[in-house]
C-alpha positions as CSV (number, residue, x, y, z in Angstrom):
1,M,-0.4,0.0,0.2
2,E,1.1,3.4,-0.5
3,D,2.3,5.9,1.6
4,P,-1.0,9.0,0.9
5,L,1.1,11.4,1.7
6,C,3.3,10.1,-1.6
7,E,0.2,11.1,-3.8
8,T,0.2,13.5,-6.6
9,T,-3.2,14.9,-7.8
10,L,-3.2,12.6,-10.7
11,G,-3.1,9.4,-8.7
12,Q,0.4,8.5,-9.2
13,S,2.9,8.5,-6.9
14,A,5.7,11.2,-6.5
15,N,8.2,8.6,-7.4
16,Q,6.5,7.1,-10.9
17,S,5.6,11.2,-11.6
18,S,9.1,12.6,-11.2
19,A,11.4,9.4,-11.4
20,V,14.1,9.5,-14.0
21,D,15.3,6.0,-15.3
22,M,18.8,5.8,-13.7
23,T,19.8,3.2,-17.4
24,N,18.8,5.4,-20.0
25,L,20.7,8.9,-19.2
26,W,22.9,10.4,-22.3
27,H,25.7,12.6,-22.2
28,R,28.0,15.0,-23.6
29,F,31.5,16.6,-23.2
30,V,32.1,20.3,-24.4
31,E,35.3,21.3,-24.0
32,R,38.0,22.2,-25.2
33,G,41.7,21.1,-25.0
34,D,42.5,18.0,-22.3
35,A,39.7,15.1,-22.5
36,S,41.5,12.7,-20.2
37,R,38.7,14.0,-17.7
38,R,36.1,11.9,-19.2
39,G,37.0,8.0,-18.7
40,A,37.5,9.1,-15.3
41,I,33.8,11.0,-15.1
42,E,32.4,7.8,-17.1
43,E,34.1,5.7,-14.6
44,A,32.6,7.7,-11.4
45,L,29.3,7.6,-12.8
46,A,29.3,4.1,-13.2
47,R,30.2,3.0,-9.6
48,E,27.2,5.3,-8.3
49,H,25.0,3.0,-10.7
50,V,24.4,5.5,-12.9
51,R,24.2,4.3,-16.6
52,T,25.3,6.7,-19.4
53,H,25.6,6.6,-23.1
54,D,27.1,8.9,-25.5
55,L,24.5,11.7,-27.2
56,A,24.6,10.3,-30.4
57,P,23.6,13.6,-33.5
58,R,20.0,13.9,-34.2
59,E,19.1,11.3,-31.1
60,P,15.6,12.2,-29.9
61,A,17.4,13.7,-26.3
62,G,15.9,12.5,-23.0
63,P,16.9,13.1,-19.3
64,G,21.0,14.1,-20.1
65,I,24.2,15.1,-18.3
66,L,25.9,17.6,-20.2
67,F,29.7,18.5,-18.9
68,F,31.4,21.7,-19.4
69,D,34.5,23.9,-19.2
70,E,32.7,28.0,-20.3
71,V,29.0,28.9,-20.7
72,D,29.0,30.8,-23.5
73,Q,26.3,31.4,-26.8
74,P,26.8,27.9,-28.2
75,F,27.0,26.1,-25.1
76,C,23.2,27.4,-24.1
77,D,21.9,26.6,-27.5
78,L,23.1,23.4,-26.9
79,V,21.3,23.7,-23.9
80,R,18.5,24.8,-25.1
81,E,18.2,22.0,-28.1
82,T,18.9,19.0,-25.2
83,S,16.4,20.0,-23.3
84,R,13.7,21.1,-25.7
85,N,13.4,24.6,-24.3
86,G,13.5,23.8,-20.7
87,L,10.8,20.8,-21.3
88,G,13.3,17.6,-21.1
89,R,15.8,17.3,-17.7
90,V,19.3,18.1,-18.4
91,L,22.0,18.6,-16.0
92,A,24.8,21.0,-16.5
93,V,28.0,20.2,-15.2
94,A,30.6,22.1,-14.9
95,F,34.5,20.4,-14.8
96,P,36.9,21.1,-11.4
97,Q,38.7,24.4,-12.3
98,S,36.1,25.9,-14.5
99,V,35.4,29.1,-14.1
100,V,31.6,30.1,-13.2
101,R,29.7,32.5,-11.8
102,G,26.6,33.0,-10.2
103,K,25.2,35.0,-13.3
104,D,26.6,31.5,-15.8
105,V,23.8,29.6,-13.8
106,W,20.9,31.2,-13.6
107,R,22.0,31.7,-17.5
108,L,21.8,28.5,-17.7
109,L,18.7,27.3,-16.1
110,R,17.2,30.4,-18.7
111,N,18.0,27.8,-21.0
112,G,16.3,25.2,-20.0
113,A,18.9,23.0,-18.4
114,S,17.1,21.6,-14.7
115,D,20.0,22.4,-12.4
116,S,23.5,23.4,-12.8
117,L,26.8,21.8,-10.1
118,C,30.8,22.1,-10.4
119,L,31.9,18.5,-10.4
120,G,34.6,18.6,-7.3
121,P,38.2,17.0,-7.5
122,L,37.6,13.3,-9.4
123,D,39.3,12.0,-6.6
124,P,37.3,11.0,-4.8
125,P,34.1,12.4,-7.3
126,R,32.6,15.1,-4.8
127,A,30.2,17.6,-6.7
128,R,29.3,21.0,-5.3
129,D,26.3,23.3,-5.7
130,C,27.3,26.2,-8.2
131,G,24.9,28.6,-7.4
132,A,25.6,28.4,-3.7
133,L,29.7,30.8,-4.5
C-alpha cells in the first residue's frame, strides 16, 4: 500500500511521476583541450550506478548530462536544444577548475537546464552546487 502523502493530484506516487530512468541517460562533453577527464567521470558515474551513453547526433534527447568548461552562447544553444526549451531534464555539470559565476548558472537555467553543478576533484568524485558561490 502506498503512503497517501506521496500521491500527487493525478493519482501517481511522487516516485512514479518524477522518476528518471537512471539506465537511459545520455551525456555529452563540451570542452576545449584536455579530454583525459572523460574516462574518470564515466567511471565515477558507473560506480554510483548511473549508466550513460554518448548523445548521438539527431538522437531524440531525453534526460541527460552536459559536462562543460565554459558558459558561452553555443553551449547555451546546446542546453536549449537538448532540453527542448526546458521541457526535458538536462543537468549541466562544470568541470573542476571551470570558472562558473552565479550569473552563468542563471543563464543555464533560463536556457532550459534543470540544474547546474560544479564537479569537484575527481579523486574522490564530489559535486557542489555552483549557485552557492
